[in-house]
C-alpha positions, 0 to 999 in steps of 0.5 A: 547594937545596944549598950556594950557589956563589960569585957573581961579576959579569962586568966585563971585555969579553973575558970577555963575548966569551968567552961569546958565543964558545962559540955556547950561547944561549936566545932568549926574548921578554924576553931573550937568555942566553948560556952559557960553556963551563965554566971551571976554577974550578968553584964560581964561578958568574958572570954579566954583564949587557947593555942596547944602545942599540936598547932605548931611552935611558938610563933604559930600558936601566938598568931593563932590566938592574935587571930582569935583575939581580933575575932573576939574583939569584933564579934563578941560584943554581939554575944549574950552577956553573963556567960564565959567563952572559950576560944580554942585554936586549931590546927588551921586557924593561923591559915584560915581567911579571916573572913570564914573565921567570922562567918563560923563564929557568928554562925556558931553564936546563932546556932548556940542561942547566944547571939544578942542582936 
């Protein structure tokens, strides 16, 4: 792997909406990945996480986001920097085997042509 990009977190609603407006997304059984258009900070990789109330109660939503954070921490350094990524939890995110989540994310990044390795 080449030098790791600077990684930061999306925090503002406007940042999440900008990624959603790009219209690029990968739908997997365990999550949805939205990919933003390239931005001026080419060495920066930013991502955010969301889980709606349809997932379940606060405990379930937090578990889903923790799993997505762990997945992103492991896999996203291999993604193309200069883009924003948003992970959206789905109903089976908390229960889906972690290896399945990992394989789906790698598959999605490759299909969306943002896999950098």
